C-alpha positions in Angstrom: 0.0 0.0 0.0 2.9 2.3 0.7 3.9 2.1 -2.9 0.4 2.9 -4.1 0.1 6.0 -1.9 3.7 7.2 -1.7 2.9 10.5 0.0 1.2 8.9 3.0 3.0 9.1 6.3 3.8 5.9 8.2 1.6 7.0 11.0 -1.4 7.6 8.8 -0.9 4.3 6.9 -0.8 2.3 10.1 -3.9 4.2 11.4 -5.8 3.4 8.2 -4.7 -0.2 8.2 -5.8 -0.6 11.8 -9.2 0.9 11.0 -9.7 -1.4 8.1 -8.7 -4.3 10.3 -11.2 -3.3 12.9 -13.9 -3.1 10.1 -13.0 -6.6 8.9 -11.7 -5.3 5.5 -8.1 -6.6 6.0 -6.5 -9.3 8.1 -3.4 -8.5 10.0 -0.9 -11.3 10.7 2.1 -10.8 13.0 5.2 -13.0 12.6 7.3 -13.5 15.7 10.6 -12.7 14.1 13.4 -10.3 14.8 12.7 -7.7 13.6 9.0 -8.2 13.8 7.1 -8.6 10.5 3.5 -7.8 9.9 1.5 -8.8 6.7 -1.9 -7.6 5.7 -4.2 -9.4 3.4 -7.7 -8.5 2.1 -10.6 -10.5 3.6 -13.7 -11.8 1.7 -15.5 -8.8 3.1 -12.8 -6.5 1.7 -13.1 -8.1 -1.7 -16.8 -7.6 -1.6 -16.3 -3.9 -0.8 -13.7 -3.5 -3.5 -16.2 -5.1 -6.1 -18.8 -2.6 -4.9 -16.5 0.4 -5.3 -15.1 -0.5 -8.8 -18.2 1.0 -10.6 -17.9 4.2 -8.6 -14.2 4.5 -9.4 -14.9 3.9 -13.1 -17.6 6.7 -13.0 -15.2 9.1 -11.3 -12.5 8.5 -13.9 -15.1 9.0 -16.7 -16.3 12.3 -15.3 -13.0 13.7 -13.7 -12.7 16.5 -16.3 -16.3 17.4 -16.3 -16.1 20.0 -13.5 -13.5 22.7 -12.8 -14.0 22.5 -9.0 -16.4 25.5 -8.9 -19.9 24.8 -7.6 -22.9 26.9 -8.6 -23.8 29.6 -6.1 -20.2 30.1 -4.9 -18.8 33.6 -4.8 -16.1 32.7 -7.3 -18.3 30.8 -9.7 -17.9 33.4 -12.5 -14.1 33.4 -12.3 -12.6 30.9 -14.8 -9.8 28.8 -13.5 -6.5 28.7 -15.4 -5.5 25.3 -16.7 
């Protein structure tokens, strides 16, 4: 995961993994070695969640360029953004 999200801090990565473990999305296995080693794997529940999110990710990629980040009704809505 660290390679997929290179800018994430070690602390935030561990926090997110622990939350996903608590939610049953990943399984954490600790190996009694020196130095200690921990491996995470996705659970069946995590795979089910991933399968549910794939269409949402696909939709997001399709429509990523559709908006310029300005929402109607905002004060700066009439100011065009530079590309």
